[in-house]
ZADRENNU-92395 format. One line per 2 residues: number of its first residue (from 1); their letters; for each residue x, y, z of C-alpha. Coordinates in steps of 0.001 Angstrom, whole numbers, plus 500000, padded with zeros to 6 digits. Example, Ala and Ser with C-alpha at 12.3 -4.5 7.8 and 13.67 -1.06 7.14 Angstrom:
! ZADRENNU-92395
1> as> 512300/495500/507800  513670/498940/507140 $
***
This chain:
! ZADRENNU-92395
1> md> 500000/500000/500000  501176/503524/499194 $
3> pr> 502644/505135/502368  500266/508107/501923 $
5> hk> 497277/505739/501952  498600/503963/505069 $
7> ef> 498956/507320/506799  495482/508344/505623 $
9> lr> 493899/505223/507144  495835/505741/510386 $
11> kh> 494551/509309/510720  490947/508264/510095 $
13> rl> 490904/505183/512366  488625/506697/514995 $
15> dl> 486231/508279/512495  485876/505077/510492 $
17> sn> 485405/502878/513558  482496/505116/514609 $
19> qi> 480906/505522/511167  480947/502189/509343 $
21> lv> 479802/498614/509964  482219/496156/508386 $
23> dd> 480359/492921/509213  478533/492259/505969 $
25> tv> 479189/494010/502677  482605/495523/503394 $
27> vh> 484445/492427/504655  482832/490105/502092 $
29> yl> 483581/492465/499211  487237/492639/500291 $
31> yq> 487287/488820/500503  485655/488500/497078 $
33> er> 488284/490829/495576  491083/488768/497173 $
35> il> 492216/491604/499470  491348/489549/502562 $
37> te> 491955/485836/503071  489529/483505/504826 $
39> sh> 491664/483657/507989  491539/487485/507886 $
41> ve> 487740/487358/507717  487631/484980/510696 $
43> ei> 490058/487164/512641  487918/490265/512023 $
45> qa> 484617/488529/512830  486061/487126/516073 $
47> qm> 486254/490660/517528  483593/491408/520159 $
49> tn> 482291/494778/518926  481844/496494/515577 $
51> kk> 484383/499142/516561  486983/496442/517254 $
53> rt> 486119/494661/513996  486650/497888/512056 $
55> lk> 489938/498617/513853  491140/495063/513141 $
57> ll> 490325/495520/509446  492225/498827/509412 $
59> di> 495224/497026/510972  495169/494365/508250 $
61> lp> 494530/496515/505152  497974/498226/504953 $
63> tr> 499618/494790/504649  497451/493668/501723 $
65> gp> 499234/495226/498746  498863/498258/496453 $
67> qa> 495212/497601/495480  493891/497348/499050 $
69> fg> 493133/501035/499597  491191/501530/496354 $
71> vf> 489207/498310/496850  488415/499351/500437 $
73> lk> 486969/502679/499216  484936/500778/496614 $
75> sl> 483643/498399/499314  482103/501390/501128 $
77> ee> 480165/502673/498122  477046/500527/498484 $
79> ef> 476175/501138/502148  478471/504005/503131 $
81> rw> 478728/506060/499942  478902/509349/501870 $
83> va> 481928/508073/503828  483660/506895/500632 $
85> er> 483010/510233/498914  484291/512229/501889 $
87> lq> 487466/510136/502120  488067/510439/498370 $
89> qe> 487602/514216/498553  489982/514538/501507 $
91> le> 492555/512438/499677  492312/514647/496587 $
93> da> 492584/517775/498750  495683/516353/500472 $
95> et> 497318/515579/497126  496516/519099/495906 $
97> ne> 498006/520609/499073  501206/518619/498575 $
99> qi> 501732/520478/495315  501378/523869/497009 $
101> pa> 504555/525245/498623  504485/525021/502417 $
103> et> 503444/528221/504172  506272/530213/505623 $
105> ct> 506346/530055/509402  507298/533105/511434 $
107> is> 508166/531179/514639  511858/531538/515482 $
109> ee> 514265/528576/515240  514929/528858/518975 $
111> tl> 511220/528539/519777  510765/525649/517331 $
113> rk> 513444/523633/519161  511972/524071/522640 $
115> vp> 509525/521870/524555  506247/523777/525103 $
117> sd> 505177/524661/528639  501846/523756/530298 $
119> re> 500645/527292/529679  501527/527139/525969 $
121> ln> 499848/523739/525553  496768/525137/527282 $
123> rl> 496700/528104/524877  497004/525725/521918 $
125> sc> 494192/523492/523208  491878/526547/523298 $
127> rl> 492434/527200/519602  491902/523817/517977 $
129> gp> 488514/522310/517139  487509/518820/515987 $
131> ew> 490937/518239/514377  492469/517627/517806 $
133> es> 492193/513821/517614  493972/513694/514239 $
135> vl> 496732/515945/515583  497283/513724/518644 $
137> ld> 497352/510536/516543  499896/512148/514206 $
139> lg> 501997/513060/517256  502052/509370/518207 $
141> vs> 499477/509348/521014  497803/505914/520929 $
143> td> 494149/505312/520059  493562/504012/523601 $
145> qv> 495048/507165/525116  492815/509338/522906 $
147> fr> 489757/507341/524053  490855/507865/527661 $
149> cr> 491204/511626/527144  487657/511708/525766 $
151> an> 486302/509598/528634  488032/511681/531322 $
153> hp> 486745/515003/529909  483441/514009/528240 $
155> hn> 482042/517526/527785  485230/519504/527343 $
157> iq> 487075/519347/523997  489755/521716/525289 $
159> gq> 490357/519429/528292  490501/516349/526053 $
161> fl> 493075/517925/523749  495151/519351/526608 $
163> ag> 495267/515959/528365  496434/514367/525117 $
165> li> 499110/517020/524562  500462/516434/528070 $
167> lw> 500576/512665/527424  502474/513356/524191 $
169> rq> 504978/515598/525962  505491/513052/528748 $
171> gs> 505987/510216/526258  508252/512095/523834 $
173> gr> 510510/513893/526323  512906/516219/524511 $
175> ga> 511369/515183/521202  508151/517001/522172 $
177> tv> 509160/520224/520450  507216/523089/518933 $
179> qr> 508669/521953/515578  507018/518545/516023 $
181> ll> 503700/520229/516810  504051/522312/513657 $
183> qs> 504631/519179/511551  501482/517518/512922 $
185> lr> 499346/520606/512416  500495/520824/508801 $
187> at> 499918/517076/508311  496309/517507/509469 $
189> hv> 495816/520671/507370  495734/523149/510262 $
191> hp> 497323/526466/509252  500645/527283/511007 $
193> sl> 499268/530699/512004  497455/528902/514853 $
195> le> 500826/528012/516409  502187/531474/515694 $
197> ev> 499382/532905/517862  500441/530660/520751 $
199> fr> 504218/531209/520495  504429/534824/519383 $
***
């Protein structure tokens, strides 16, 4: 599978696990098209919940060759056409953005190399909306940790994002730099000016 498609599936894991049911059409279409083997189908169907079945499928797909991503999108068209169309559009937008020169960033080199403080992470968490989960996953925060952040702050998106940012900083140590934050914001199509507001 193309590395960009692998990354795309990784970033959309949570969305897809909440939005699609893989039990019937999706898994059987992928089996019919020889993307999944019989043992893959059994492994997926052995999972206890639909969310876990979808996550298991998303774990398997990147290992199933260059056709797997396109066939997966096609498998969604019958029952989840709106999901397939949204994913296709996002993919096209991402490819278009890759051809546009990166925006110049006005944050100093010194600031980019530093580890952000609690106060700076708090300011950042106030400024980001629904993209926060994608940003955390790109930073390397695990799916389980993201779920925990949501569970611990059920009615507070800012609190969820801040908790995740603190987990990222704890887990990455000196690698938890402003530069790394900038990379993840760009990867999830958040404009760098958002960081510039925090670190000006």
